[in-house]
mmJSON file of the N, C-alpha and C atoms, coordinates in Angstrom:
{"data_MODEL":{"atom_site":{
"group_PDB":["ATOM","ATOM","ATOM","ATOM","ATOM","ATOM","ATOM","ATOM","ATOM","ATOM","ATOM","ATOM","ATOM","ATOM","ATOM","ATOM","ATOM","ATOM","ATOM","ATOM","ATOM","ATOM","ATOM","ATOM","ATOM","ATOM","ATOM","ATOM","ATOM","ATOM","ATOM","ATOM","ATOM","ATOM","ATOM","ATOM","ATOM","ATOM","ATOM","ATOM","ATOM","ATOM","ATOM","ATOM","ATOM","ATOM","ATOM","ATOM","ATOM","ATOM","ATOM","ATOM","ATOM","ATOM","ATOM","ATOM","ATOM","ATOM","ATOM","ATOM","ATOM","ATOM","ATOM","ATOM","ATOM","ATOM","ATOM","ATOM","ATOM","ATOM","ATOM","ATOM","ATOM","ATOM","ATOM","ATOM","ATOM","ATOM","ATOM","ATOM","ATOM","ATOM","ATOM","ATOM","ATOM","ATOM","ATOM","ATOM","ATOM","ATOM","ATOM","ATOM","ATOM","ATOM","ATOM","ATOM","ATOM","ATOM","ATOM","ATOM","ATOM","ATOM","ATOM","ATOM","ATOM","ATOM","ATOM","ATOM","ATOM","ATOM","ATOM","ATOM","ATOM","ATOM","ATOM","ATOM","ATOM","ATOM","ATOM","ATOM","ATOM","ATOM","ATOM","ATOM","ATOM","ATOM","ATOM","ATOM","ATOM","ATOM","ATOM","ATOM","ATOM","ATOM","ATOM","ATOM","ATOM","ATOM","ATOM","ATOM","ATOM","ATOM","ATOM","ATOM","ATOM","ATOM","ATOM","ATOM","ATOM","ATOM","ATOM","ATOM","ATOM","ATOM","ATOM","ATOM","ATOM","ATOM","ATOM","ATOM","ATOM","ATOM","ATOM","ATOM","ATOM","ATOM","ATOM","ATOM","ATOM","ATOM","ATOM","ATOM","ATOM","ATOM","ATOM","ATOM","ATOM","ATOM","ATOM","ATOM","ATOM","ATOM","ATOM","ATOM","ATOM","ATOM","ATOM","ATOM","ATOM","ATOM","ATOM","ATOM","ATOM","ATOM","ATOM","ATOM","ATOM","ATOM","ATOM","ATOM","ATOM","ATOM","ATOM","ATOM","ATOM","ATOM","ATOM","ATOM","ATOM","ATOM","ATOM","ATOM","ATOM","ATOM","ATOM","ATOM","ATOM","ATOM","ATOM","ATOM","ATOM","ATOM","ATOM","ATOM","ATOM","ATOM","ATOM","ATOM","ATOM","ATOM","ATOM","ATOM","ATOM","ATOM","ATOM","ATOM","ATOM","ATOM","ATOM","ATOM"],
"id":[1,2,3,4,5,6,7,8,9,10,11,12,13,14,15,16,17,18,19,20,21,22,23,24,25,26,27,28,29,30,31,32,33,34,35,36,37,38,39,40,41,42,43,44,45,46,47,48,49,50,51,52,53,54,55,56,57,58,59,60,61,62,63,64,65,66,67,68,69,70,71,72,73,74,75,76,77,78,79,80,81,82,83,84,85,86,87,88,89,90,91,92,93,94,95,96,97,98,99,100,101,102,103,104,105,106,107,108,109,110,111,112,113,114,115,116,117,118,119,120,121,122,123,124,125,126,127,128,129,130,131,132,133,134,135,136,137,138,139,140,141,142,143,144,145,146,147,148,149,150,151,152,153,154,155,156,157,158,159,160,161,162,163,164,165,166,167,168,169,170,171,172,173,174,175,176,177,178,179,180,181,182,183,184,185,186,187,188,189,190,191,192,193,194,195,196,197,198,199,200,201,202,203,204,205,206,207,208,209,210,211,212,213,214,215,216,217,218,219,220,221,222,223,224,225,226,227,228,229,230,231,232,233,234,235,236,237,238,239,240],
"type_symbol":["N","C","C","N","C","C","N","C","C","N","C","C","N","C","C","N","C","C","N","C","C","N","C","C","N","C","C","N","C","C","N","C","C","N","C","C","N","C","C","N","C","C","N","C","C","N","C","C","N","C","C","N","C","C","N","C","C","N","C","C","N","C","C","N","C","C","N","C","C","N","C","C","N","C","C","N","C","C","N","C","C","N","C","C","N","C","C","N","C","C","N","C","C","N","C","C","N","C","C","N","C","C","N","C","C","N","C","C","N","C","C","N","C","C","N","C","C","N","C","C","N","C","C","N","C","C","N","C","C","N","C","C","N","C","C","N","C","C","N","C","C","N","C","C","N","C","C","N","C","C","N","C","C","N","C","C","N","C","C","N","C","C","N","C","C","N","C","C","N","C","C","N","C","C","N","C","C","N","C","C","N","C","C","N","C","C","N","C","C","N","C","C","N","C","C","N","C","C","N","C","C","N","C","C","N","C","C","N","C","C","N","C","C","N","C","C","N","C","C","N","C","C","N","C","C","N","C","C","N","C","C","N","C","C","N","C","C","N","C","C"],
"label_atom_id":["N","CA","C","N","CA","C","N","CA","C","N","CA","C","N","CA","C","N","CA","C","N","CA","C","N","CA","C","N","CA","C","N","CA","C","N","CA","C","N","CA","C","N","CA","C","N","CA","C","N","CA","C","N","CA","C","N","CA","C","N","CA","C","N","CA","C","N","CA","C","N","CA","C","N","CA","C","N","CA","C","N","CA","C","N","CA","C","N","CA","C","N","CA","C","N","CA","C","N","CA","C","N","CA","C","N","CA","C","N","CA","C","N","CA","C","N","CA","C","N","CA","C","N","CA","C","N","CA","C","N","CA","C","N","CA","C","N","CA","C","N","CA","C","N","CA","C","N","CA","C","N","CA","C","N","CA","C","N","CA","C","N","CA","C","N","CA","C","N","CA","C","N","CA","C","N","CA","C","N","CA","C","N","CA","C","N","CA","C","N","CA","C","N","CA","C","N","CA","C","N","CA","C","N","CA","C","N","CA","C","N","CA","C","N","CA","C","N","CA","C","N","CA","C","N","CA","C","N","CA","C","N","CA","C","N","CA","C","N","CA","C","N","CA","C","N","CA","C","N","CA","C","N","CA","C","N","CA","C","N","CA","C","N","CA","C","N","CA","C","N","CA","C","N","CA","C","N","CA","C"],
"label_alt_id":[null,null,null,null,null,null,null,null,null,null,null,null,null,null,null,null,null,null,null,null,null,null,null,null,null,null,null,null,null,null,null,null,null,null,null,null,null,null,null,null,null,null,null,null,null,null,null,null,null,null,null,null,null,null,null,null,null,null,null,null,null,null,null,null,null,null,null,null,null,null,null,null,null,null,null,null,null,null,null,null,null,null,null,null,null,null,null,null,null,null,null,null,null,null,null,null,null,null,null,null,null,null,null,null,null,null,null,null,null,null,null,null,null,null,null,null,null,null,null,null,null,null,null,null,null,null,null,null,null,null,null,null,null,null,null,null,null,null,null,null,null,null,null,null,null,null,null,null,null,null,null,null,null,null,null,null,null,null,null,null,null,null,null,null,null,null,null,null,null,null,null,null,null,null,null,null,null,null,null,null,null,null,null,null,null,null,null,null,null,null,null,null,null,null,null,null,null,null,null,null,null,null,null,null,null,null,null,null,null,null,null,null,null,null,null,null,null,null,null,null,null,null,null,null,null,null,null,null,null,null,null,null,null,null,null,null,null,null,null,null],
"label_comp_id":["MET","MET","MET","GLN","GLN","GLN","ARG","ARG","ARG","LEU","LEU","LEU","ASN","ASN","ASN","CYS","CYS","CYS","GLU","GLU","GLU","ARG","ARG","ARG","TYR","TYR","TYR","PRO","PRO","PRO","CYS","CYS","CYS","HIS","HIS","HIS","PHE","PHE","PHE","PRO","PRO","PRO","GLU","GLU","GLU","GLN","GLN","GLN","ASP","ASP","ASP","CYS","CYS","CYS","THR","THR","THR","PHE","PHE","PHE","CYS","CYS","CYS","PHE","PHE","PHE","CYS","CYS","CYS","PRO","PRO","PRO","PHE","PHE","PHE","TYR","TYR","TYR","PRO","PRO","PRO","CYS","CYS","CYS","LEU","LEU","LEU","ASP","ASP","ASP","GLU","GLU","GLU","ARG","ARG","ARG","THR","THR","THR","GLY","GLY","GLY","GLY","GLY","GLY","ARG","ARG","ARG","TRP","TRP","TRP","SER","SER","SER","ARG","ARG","ARG","ASP","ASP","ASP","VAL","VAL","VAL","TRP","TRP","TRP","SER","SER","SER","CYS","CYS","CYS","ARG","ARG","ARG","LYS","LYS","LYS","CYS","CYS","CYS","ASN","ASN","ASN","LEU","LEU","LEU","LEU","LEU","LEU","HIS","HIS","HIS","ARG","ARG","ARG","PRO","PRO","PRO","GLU","GLU","GLU","VAL","VAL","VAL","ALA","ALA","ALA","GLU","GLU","GLU","VAL","VAL","VAL","VAL","VAL","VAL","LEU","LEU","LEU","ASN","ASN","ASN","ARG","ARG","ARG","LEU","LEU","LEU","MET","MET","MET","ALA","ALA","ALA","GLY","GLY","GLY","VAL","VAL","VAL","SER","SER","SER","LEU","LEU","LEU","ASP","ASP","ASP","LEU","LEU","LEU","ILE","ILE","ILE","TRP","TRP","TRP","TYR","TYR","TYR","GLU","GLU","GLU","LEU","LEU","LEU","GLU","GLU","GLU","ARG","ARG","ARG","TYR","TYR","TYR","LEU","LEU","LEU"],
"label_asym_id":["A","A","A","A","A","A","A","A","A","A","A","A","A","A","A","A","A","A","A","A","A","A","A","A","A","A","A","A","A","A","A","A","A","A","A","A","A","A","A","A","A","A","A","A","A","A","A","A","A","A","A","A","A","A","A","A","A","A","A","A","A","A","A","A","A","A","A","A","A","A","A","A","A","A","A","A","A","A","A","A","A","A","A","A","A","A","A","A","A","A","A","A","A","A","A","A","A","A","A","A","A","A","A","A","A","A","A","A","A","A","A","A","A","A","A","A","A","A","A","A","A","A","A","A","A","A","A","A","A","A","A","A","A","A","A","A","A","A","A","A","A","A","A","A","A","A","A","A","A","A","A","A","A","A","A","A","A","A","A","A","A","A","A","A","A","A","A","A","A","A","A","A","A","A","A","A","A","A","A","A","A","A","A","A","A","A","A","A","A","A","A","A","A","A","A","A","A","A","A","A","A","A","A","A","A","A","A","A","A","A","A","A","A","A","A","A","A","A","A","A","A","A","A","A","A","A","A","A","A","A","A","A","A","A","A","A","A","A","A","A"],
"label_entity_id":["1","1","1","1","1","1","1","1","1","1","1","1","1","1","1","1","1","1","1","1","1","1","1","1","1","1","1","1","1","1","1","1","1","1","1","1","1","1","1","1","1","1","1","1","1","1","1","1","1","1","1","1","1","1","1","1","1","1","1","1","1","1","1","1","1","1","1","1","1","1","1","1","1","1","1","1","1","1","1","1","1","1","1","1","1","1","1","1","1","1","1","1","1","1","1","1","1","1","1","1","1","1","1","1","1","1","1","1","1","1","1","1","1","1","1","1","1","1","1","1","1","1","1","1","1","1","1","1","1","1","1","1","1","1","1","1","1","1","1","1","1","1","1","1","1","1","1","1","1","1","1","1","1","1","1","1","1","1","1","1","1","1","1","1","1","1","1","1","1","1","1","1","1","1","1","1","1","1","1","1","1","1","1","1","1","1","1","1","1","1","1","1","1","1","1","1","1","1","1","1","1","1","1","1","1","1","1","1","1","1","1","1","1","1","1","1","1","1","1","1","1","1","1","1","1","1","1","1","1","1","1","1","1","1","1","1","1","1","1","1"],
"label_seq_id":[1,1,1,2,2,2,3,3,3,4,4,4,5,5,5,6,6,6,7,7,7,8,8,8,9,9,9,10,10,10,11,11,11,12,12,12,13,13,13,14,14,14,15,15,15,16,16,16,17,17,17,18,18,18,19,19,19,20,20,20,21,21,21,22,22,22,23,23,23,24,24,24,25,25,25,26,26,26,27,27,27,28,28,28,29,29,29,30,30,30,31,31,31,32,32,32,33,33,33,34,34,34,35,35,35,36,36,36,37,37,37,38,38,38,39,39,39,40,40,40,41,41,41,42,42,42,43,43,43,44,44,44,45,45,45,46,46,46,47,47,47,48,48,48,49,49,49,50,50,50,51,51,51,52,52,52,53,53,53,54,54,54,55,55,55,56,56,56,57,57,57,58,58,58,59,59,59,60,60,60,61,61,61,62,62,62,63,63,63,64,64,64,65,65,65,66,66,66,67,67,67,68,68,68,69,69,69,70,70,70,71,71,71,72,72,72,73,73,73,74,74,74,75,75,75,76,76,76,77,77,77,78,78,78,79,79,79,80,80,80],
"pdbx_PDB_ins_code":[null,null,null,null,null,null,null,null,null,null,null,null,null,null,null,null,null,null,null,null,null,null,null,null,null,null,null,null,null,null,null,null,null,null,null,null,null,null,null,null,null,null,null,null,null,null,null,null,null,null,null,null,null,null,null,null,null,null,null,null,null,null,null,null,null,null,null,null,null,null,null,null,null,null,null,null,null,null,null,null,null,null,null,null,null,null,null,null,null,null,null,null,null,null,null,null,null,null,null,null,null,null,null,null,null,null,null,null,null,null,null,null,null,null,null,null,null,null,null,null,null,null,null,null,null,null,null,null,null,null,null,null,null,null,null,null,null,null,null,null,null,null,null,null,null,null,null,null,null,null,null,null,null,null,null,null,null,null,null,null,null,null,null,null,null,null,null,null,null,null,null,null,null,null,null,null,null,null,null,null,null,null,null,null,null,null,null,null,null,null,null,null,null,null,null,null,null,null,null,null,null,null,null,null,null,null,null,null,null,null,null,null,null,null,null,null,null,null,null,null,null,null,null,null,null,null,null,null,null,null,null,null,null,null,null,null,null,null,null,null],
"Cartn_x":[-5.909,-5.611,-4.196,-3.241,-1.842,-1.99,-0.995,-0.717,1.068,1.487,2.795,3.018,2.386,3.031,2.912,2.142,1.237,3.032,2.751,3.891,3.948,3.206,3.576,2.997,3.554,4.007,4.574,5.187,4.563,3.922,3.064,2.818,2.719,2.111,2.484,2.695,2.913,3.58,3.523,3.974,4.309,2.955,2.686,1.543,0.372,0.095,-1.05,-2.466,-3.656,-4.241,-4.826,-4.692,-4.899,-6.462,-7.181,-8.44,-8.899,-8.758,-9.007,-7.301,-7.763,-6.196,-7.024,-7.807,-8.245,-9.689,-8.698,-9.939,-11.547,-12.573,-14.325,-14.199,-13.438,-13.918,-13.215,-12.619,-11.816,-12.461,-11.913,-11.403,-12.046,-11.939,-12.322,-12.068,-11.279,-10.813,-10.749,-10.135,-9.905,-9.034,-8.207,-6.437,-5.938,-7.24,-7.045,-6.621,-6.701,-6.202,-5.214,-4.399,-2.619,-3.058,-4.432,-4.124,-3.953,-3.686,-3.657,-3.511,-4.01,-3.803,-2.603,-2.242,-0.765,-1.163,-0.622,-0.982,-2.917,-3.008,-4.689,-5.234,-4.698,-5.184,-5.165,-5.992,-5.888,-5.092,-4.526,-3.387,-3.65,-3.784,-3.515,-2.449,-1.647,0.222,0.128,0.202,0.822,-0.546,-2.203,-2.799,-2.678,-2.904,-3.003,-4.557,-5.487,-6.473,-6.903,-7.525,-8.239,-7.559,-5.913,-4.912,-4.825,-5.647,-5.608,-6.63,-6.089,-6.895,-8.347,-8.143,-9.388,-10.711,-10.309,-10.748,-11.443,-10.212,-10.347,-11.78,-12.119,-13.123,-14.253,-14.026,-15.32,-16.28,-15.304,-15.569,-16.266,-15.69,-15.699,-17.068,-17.392,-19.117,-19.911,-19.234,-20.738,-20.893,-20.088,-20.33,-21.406,-20.746,-21.653,-22.972,-22.884,-25.085,-25.333,-25.121,-25.608,-25.582,-24.331,-24.534,-23.933,-24.673,-24.443,-22.357,-22.247,-20.416,-20.368,-21.83,-21.438,-21.785,-22.44,-22.493,-21.274,-20.735,-19.317,-18.163,-18.238,-17.178,-17.253,-18.847,-18.624,-18.609,-18.959,-18.188,-16.835,-16.121,-14.581,-13.966,-14.546,-14.248,-13.52,-13.786,-13.371,-12.096,-11.77,-10.034,-9.469,-9.961,-8.908,-7.849],
"Cartn_y":[21.905,23.045,23.768,23.556,24.148,25.793,26.367,27.653,28.314,27.671,27.876,29.423,30.234,31.298,32.154,31.445,31.236,31.058,32.1,32.093,31.129,30.816,29.302,28.019,27.562,26.777,25.742,24.826,24.028,23.836,24.021,23.909,22.374,21.607,20.655,19.206,19.008,17.949,18.697,18.263,18.64,17.919,18.681,18.127,18.129,19.237,19.06,19.918,20.131,20.716,21.647,22.725,24.068,24.789,23.672,24.538,24.95,24.354,24.613,25.511,26.49,27.205,27.044,27.365,27.345,26.349,25.028,24.158,24.213,24.056,24.546,23.149,22.395,21.448,22.247,23.349,23.443,23.709,23.416,22.584,21.342,20.09,18.896,17.93,18.119,17.724,15.802,15.499,14.154,13.685,12.905,12.597,11.866,11.523,10.299,11.506,12.447,13.288,13.592,13.583,13.922,15.432,16.089,16.985,16.423,17.616,17.731,19.047,18.38,19.717,19.812,21.272,22.289,23.375,23.225,24.624,25.157,24.733,24.339,25.008,24.829,24.921,23.891,23.674,22.4,23.006,21.423,22.189,21.511,21.122,20.636,20.888,21.201,21.272,19.272,18.532,17.388,17.195,17.582,16.859,17.117,16.836,16.994,16.526,16.025,15.203,16.211,17.523,18.289,18.805,18.728,18.877,18.187,16.737,15.951,15.857,15.875,16.399,15.334,13.984,13.539,14.096,14.368,14.524,15.996,16.975,18.779,18.418,17.735,17.266,17.158,16.015,15.453,16.545,17.548,18.871,19.317,20.114,20.632,20.72,19.837,19.7,19.094,18.693,18.471,20.018,20.948,21.986,23.167,22.654,23.612,23.208,21.618,20.873,21.62,22.246,22.558,21.532,20.716,19.341,19.89,19.792,20.049,19.881,20.274,19.794,18.563,18.207,17.687,16.445,16.348,14.975,14.774,15.6,16.086,15.112,15.857,15.373,13.669,12.879,11.79,11.146,11.197,11.049,10.847,11.641,12.156,10.882,9.806,9.479,8.24,7.896,6.721,7.097,8.023,8.984,8.924,8.797,8.871,7.534],
"Cartn_z":[50.189,49.823,50.726,49.857,50.864,51.265,51.951,52.019,52.052,51.413,51.432,51.652,51.242,51.956,53.449,53.655,55.326,56.559,57.293,57.81,58.923,59.66,60.029,59.671,58.005,57.151,57.86,57.379,57.809,59.295,60.063,61.37,62.182,60.858,61.093,60.26,59.422,58.117,57.005,55.994,54.871,53.973,53.069,52.421,53.193,54.446,54.762,54.217,54.358,53.903,54.902,54.254,55.191,55.258,55.126,54.906,55.832,57.094,58.6,59.003,59.126,60.187,61.449,61.576,63.439,63.12,64.279,64.453,64.551,64.265,64.57,65.558,66.103,67.103,68.316,68.355,69.535,71.024,71.989,72.54,72.386,71.446,71.632,73.254,73.474,75.044,74.644,73.026,72.811,73.005,73.392,73.52,72.368,71.923,70.691,69.577,69.607,68.488,68.345,70.065,69.861,71.076,71.36,71.984,73.596,73.57,75.335,76.107,77.692,78.94,78.768,78.774,78.779,79.943,80.915,81.839,82.235,81.886,81.809,81.277,79.94,78.037,77.541,76.787,75.696,74.845,74.524,73.577,72.53,71.199,69.682,68.795,69.799,69.097,68.361,68.932,68.778,67.437,67.524,66.816,64.94,64.036,62.661,62.257,62.641,62.473,61.337,61.38,60.489,59.347,59.452,58.378,57.312,57.582,56.738,55.489,54.398,52.866,53.25,53.744,53.385,54.33,56.091,56.54,56.836,56.221,55.297,55.012,53.981,52.831,53.622,54.578,55.131,55.74,56.897,57.275,56.536,55.593,55.331,54.768,53.434,52.914,54.088,55.926,56.027,56.807,56.925,57.449,56.491,55.129,54.202,53.682,54.595,54.323,55.4,56.436,57.667,58.815,58.593,59.939,60.931,62.16,63.644,63.531,64.54,64.509,65.789,66.711,67.437,66.047,65.243,64.232,63.666,62.902,62.262,62.957,64.648,65.107,65.391,65.824,65.335,64.688,63.147,62.064,61.951,62.562,62.724,63.474,64.495,65.007,64.038,63.229,62.447,62.099,61.662,61.33,62.541,64.166,64.891,64.866],
"occupancy":[1.0,1.0,1.0,1.0,1.0,1.0,1.0,1.0,1.0,1.0,1.0,1.0,1.0,1.0,1.0,1.0,1.0,1.0,1.0,1.0,1.0,1.0,1.0,1.0,1.0,1.0,1.0,1.0,1.0,1.0,1.0,1.0,1.0,1.0,1.0,1.0,1.0,1.0,1.0,1.0,1.0,1.0,1.0,1.0,1.0,1.0,1.0,1.0,1.0,1.0,1.0,1.0,1.0,1.0,1.0,1.0,1.0,1.0,1.0,1.0,1.0,1.0,1.0,1.0,1.0,1.0,1.0,1.0,1.0,1.0,1.0,1.0,1.0,1.0,1.0,1.0,1.0,1.0,1.0,1.0,1.0,1.0,1.0,1.0,1.0,1.0,1.0,1.0,1.0,1.0,1.0,1.0,1.0,1.0,1.0,1.0,1.0,1.0,1.0,1.0,1.0,1.0,1.0,1.0,1.0,1.0,1.0,1.0,1.0,1.0,1.0,1.0,1.0,1.0,1.0,1.0,1.0,1.0,1.0,1.0,1.0,1.0,1.0,1.0,1.0,1.0,1.0,1.0,1.0,1.0,1.0,1.0,1.0,1.0,1.0,1.0,1.0,1.0,1.0,1.0,1.0,1.0,1.0,1.0,1.0,1.0,1.0,1.0,1.0,1.0,1.0,1.0,1.0,1.0,1.0,1.0,1.0,1.0,1.0,1.0,1.0,1.0,1.0,1.0,1.0,1.0,1.0,1.0,1.0,1.0,1.0,1.0,1.0,1.0,1.0,1.0,1.0,1.0,1.0,1.0,1.0,1.0,1.0,1.0,1.0,1.0,1.0,1.0,1.0,1.0,1.0,1.0,1.0,1.0,1.0,1.0,1.0,1.0,1.0,1.0,1.0,1.0,1.0,1.0,1.0,1.0,1.0,1.0,1.0,1.0,1.0,1.0,1.0,1.0,1.0,1.0,1.0,1.0,1.0,1.0,1.0,1.0,1.0,1.0,1.0,1.0,1.0,1.0,1.0,1.0,1.0,1.0,1.0,1.0,1.0,1.0,1.0,1.0,1.0,1.0],
"B_iso_or_equiv":[0.0,0.0,0.0,0.0,0.0,0.0,0.0,0.0,0.0,0.0,0.0,0.0,0.0,0.0,0.0,0.0,0.0,0.0,0.0,0.0,0.0,0.0,0.0,0.0,0.0,0.0,0.0,0.0,0.0,0.0,0.0,0.0,0.0,0.0,0.0,0.0,0.0,0.0,0.0,0.0,0.0,0.0,0.0,0.0,0.0,0.0,0.0,0.0,0.0,0.0,0.0,0.0,0.0,0.0,0.0,0.0,0.0,0.0,0.0,0.0,0.0,0.0,0.0,0.0,0.0,0.0,0.0,0.0,0.0,0.0,0.0,0.0,0.0,0.0,0.0,0.0,0.0,0.0,0.0,0.0,0.0,0.0,0.0,0.0,0.0,0.0,0.0,0.0,0.0,0.0,0.0,0.0,0.0,0.0,0.0,0.0,0.0,0.0,0.0,0.0,0.0,0.0,0.0,0.0,0.0,0.0,0.0,0.0,0.0,0.0,0.0,0.0,0.0,0.0,0.0,0.0,0.0,0.0,0.0,0.0,0.0,0.0,0.0,0.0,0.0,0.0,0.0,0.0,0.0,0.0,0.0,0.0,0.0,0.0,0.0,0.0,0.0,0.0,0.0,0.0,0.0,0.0,0.0,0.0,0.0,0.0,0.0,0.0,0.0,0.0,0.0,0.0,0.0,0.0,0.0,0.0,0.0,0.0,0.0,0.0,0.0,0.0,0.0,0.0,0.0,0.0,0.0,0.0,0.0,0.0,0.0,0.0,0.0,0.0,0.0,0.0,0.0,0.0,0.0,0.0,0.0,0.0,0.0,0.0,0.0,0.0,0.0,0.0,0.0,0.0,0.0,0.0,0.0,0.0,0.0,0.0,0.0,0.0,0.0,0.0,0.0,0.0,0.0,0.0,0.0,0.0,0.0,0.0,0.0,0.0,0.0,0.0,0.0,0.0,0.0,0.0,0.0,0.0,0.0,0.0,0.0,0.0,0.0,0.0,0.0,0.0,0.0,0.0,0.0,0.0,0.0,0.0,0.0,0.0,0.0,0.0,0.0,0.0,0.0,0.0],
"pdbx_formal_charge":[null,null,null,null,null,null,null,null,null,null,null,null,null,null,null,null,null,null,null,null,null,null,null,null,null,null,null,null,null,null,null,null,null,null,null,null,null,null,null,null,null,null,null,null,null,null,null,null,null,null,null,null,null,null,null,null,null,null,null,null,null,null,null,null,null,null,null,null,null,null,null,null,null,null,null,null,null,null,null,null,null,null,null,null,null,null,null,null,null,null,null,null,null,null,null,null,null,null,null,null,null,null,null,null,null,null,null,null,null,null,null,null,null,null,null,null,null,null,null,null,null,null,null,null,null,null,null,null,null,null,null,null,null,null,null,null,null,null,null,null,null,null,null,null,null,null,null,null,null,null,null,null,null,null,null,null,null,null,null,null,null,null,null,null,null,null,null,null,null,null,null,null,null,null,null,null,null,null,null,null,null,null,null,null,null,null,null,null,null,null,null,null,null,null,null,null,null,null,null,null,null,null,null,null,null,null,null,null,null,null,null,null,null,null,null,null,null,null,null,null,null,null,null,null,null,null,null,null,null,null,null,null,null,null,null,null,null,null,null,null],
"auth_seq_id":[1,1,1,2,2,2,3,3,3,4,4,4,5,5,5,6,6,6,7,7,7,8,8,8,9,9,9,10,10,10,11,11,11,12,12,12,13,13,13,14,14,14,15,15,15,16,16,16,17,17,17,18,18,18,19,19,19,20,20,20,21,21,21,22,22,22,23,23,23,24,24,24,25,25,25,26,26,26,27,27,27,28,28,28,29,29,29,30,30,30,31,31,31,32,32,32,33,33,33,34,34,34,35,35,35,36,36,36,37,37,37,38,38,38,39,39,39,40,40,40,41,41,41,42,42,42,43,43,43,44,44,44,45,45,45,46,46,46,47,47,47,48,48,48,49,49,49,50,50,50,51,51,51,52,52,52,53,53,53,54,54,54,55,55,55,56,56,56,57,57,57,58,58,58,59,59,59,60,60,60,61,61,61,62,62,62,63,63,63,64,64,64,65,65,65,66,66,66,67,67,67,68,68,68,69,69,69,70,70,70,71,71,71,72,72,72,73,73,73,74,74,74,75,75,75,76,76,76,77,77,77,78,78,78,79,79,79,80,80,80],
"auth_comp_id":["MET","MET","MET","GLN","GLN","GLN","ARG","ARG","ARG","LEU","LEU","LEU","ASN","ASN","ASN","CYS","CYS","CYS","GLU","GLU","GLU","ARG","ARG","ARG","TYR","TYR","TYR","PRO","PRO","PRO","CYS","CYS","CYS","HIS","HIS","HIS","PHE","PHE","PHE","PRO","PRO","PRO","GLU","GLU","GLU","GLN","GLN","GLN","ASP","ASP","ASP","CYS","CYS","CYS","THR","THR","THR","PHE","PHE","PHE","CYS","CYS","CYS","PHE","PHE","PHE","CYS","CYS","CYS","PRO","PRO","PRO","PHE","PHE","PHE","TYR","TYR","TYR","PRO","PRO","PRO","CYS","CYS","CYS","LEU","LEU","LEU","ASP","ASP","ASP","GLU","GLU","GLU","ARG","ARG","ARG","THR","THR","THR","GLY","GLY","GLY","GLY","GLY","GLY","ARG","ARG","ARG","TRP","TRP","TRP","SER","SER","SER","ARG","ARG","ARG","ASP","ASP","ASP","VAL","VAL","VAL","TRP","TRP","TRP","SER","SER","SER","CYS","CYS","CYS","ARG","ARG","ARG","LYS","LYS","LYS","CYS","CYS","CYS","ASN","ASN","ASN","LEU","LEU","LEU","LEU","LEU","LEU","HIS","HIS","HIS","ARG","ARG","ARG","PRO","PRO","PRO","GLU","GLU","GLU","VAL","VAL","VAL","ALA","ALA","ALA","GLU","GLU","GLU","VAL","VAL","VAL","VAL","VAL","VAL","LEU","LEU","LEU","ASN","ASN","ASN","ARG","ARG","ARG","LEU","LEU","LEU","MET","MET","MET","ALA","ALA","ALA","GLY","GLY","GLY","VAL","VAL","VAL","SER","SER","SER","LEU","LEU","LEU","ASP","ASP","ASP","LEU","LEU","LEU","ILE","ILE","ILE","TRP","TRP","TRP","TYR","TYR","TYR","GLU","GLU","GLU","LEU","LEU","LEU","GLU","GLU","GLU","ARG","ARG","ARG","TYR","TYR","TYR","LEU","LEU","LEU"],
"auth_asym_id":["A","A","A","A","A","A","A","A","A","A","A","A","A","A","A","A","A","A","A","A","A","A","A","A","A","A","A","A","A","A","A","A","A","A","A","A","A","A","A","A","A","A","A","A","A","A","A","A","A","A","A","A","A","A","A","A","A","A","A","A","A","A","A","A","A","A","A","A","A","A","A","A","A","A","A","A","A","A","A","A","A","A","A","A","A","A","A","A","A","A","A","A","A","A","A","A","A","A","A","A","A","A","A","A","A","A","A","A","A","A","A","A","A","A","A","A","A","A","A","A","A","A","A","A","A","A","A","A","A","A","A","A","A","A","A","A","A","A","A","A","A","A","A","A","A","A","A","A","A","A","A","A","A","A","A","A","A","A","A","A","A","A","A","A","A","A","A","A","A","A","A","A","A","A","A","A","A","A","A","A","A","A","A","A","A","A","A","A","A","A","A","A","A","A","A","A","A","A","A","A","A","A","A","A","A","A","A","A","A","A","A","A","A","A","A","A","A","A","A","A","A","A","A","A","A","A","A","A","A","A","A","A","A","A","A","A","A","A","A","A"],
"auth_atom_id":["N","CA","C","N","CA","C","N","CA","C","N","CA","C","N","CA","C","N","CA","C","N","CA","C","N","CA","C","N","CA","C","N","CA","C","N","CA","C","N","CA","C","N","CA","C","N","CA","C","N","CA","C","N","CA","C","N","CA","C","N","CA","C","N","CA","C","N","CA","C","N","CA","C","N","CA","C","N","CA","C","N","CA","C","N","CA","C","N","CA","C","N","CA","C","N","CA","C","N","CA","C","N","CA","C","N","CA","C","N","CA","C","N","CA","C","N","CA","C","N","CA","C","N","CA","C","N","CA","C","N","CA","C","N","CA","C","N","CA","C","N","CA","C","N","CA","C","N","CA","C","N","CA","C","N","CA","C","N","CA","C","N","CA","C","N","CA","C","N","CA","C","N","CA","C","N","CA","C","N","CA","C","N","CA","C","N","CA","C","N","CA","C","N","CA","C","N","CA","C","N","CA","C","N","CA","C","N","CA","C","N","CA","C","N","CA","C","N","CA","C","N","CA","C","N","CA","C","N","CA","C","N","CA","C","N","CA","C","N","CA","C","N","CA","C","N","CA","C","N","CA","C","N","CA","C","N","CA","C","N","CA","C","N","CA","C","N","CA","C","N","CA","C","N","CA","C","N","CA","C"],
"pdbx_PDB_model_num":[1,1,1,1,1,1,1,1,1,1,1,1,1,1,1,1,1,1,1,1,1,1,1,1,1,1,1,1,1,1,1,1,1,1,1,1,1,1,1,1,1,1,1,1,1,1,1,1,1,1,1,1,1,1,1,1,1,1,1,1,1,1,1,1,1,1,1,1,1,1,1,1,1,1,1,1,1,1,1,1,1,1,1,1,1,1,1,1,1,1,1,1,1,1,1,1,1,1,1,1,1,1,1,1,1,1,1,1,1,1,1,1,1,1,1,1,1,1,1,1,1,1,1,1,1,1,1,1,1,1,1,1,1,1,1,1,1,1,1,1,1,1,1,1,1,1,1,1,1,1,1,1,1,1,1,1,1,1,1,1,1,1,1,1,1,1,1,1,1,1,1,1,1,1,1,1,1,1,1,1,1,1,1,1,1,1,1,1,1,1,1,1,1,1,1,1,1,1,1,1,1,1,1,1,1,1,1,1,1,1,1,1,1,1,1,1,1,1,1,1,1,1,1,1,1,1,1,1,1,1,1,1,1,1,1,1,1,1,1,1]
}}}
């Protein structure tokens, strides 16, 4: 789902999925996502994981099913 009227669009890439504007995993502290420490703050600037449609669908479905964030993150490792 794209939100073309968002003032930050595209924050990552064209055709991104905007289901999650704010990451439920922040701060994941996993540099495989493209995230990095920047001035003592975890920066997600280069991460596009949650905006990939297939990933957003998995996360939303698992959250709606009541799965914990830790278990969902473990499942997402296959997308990294």
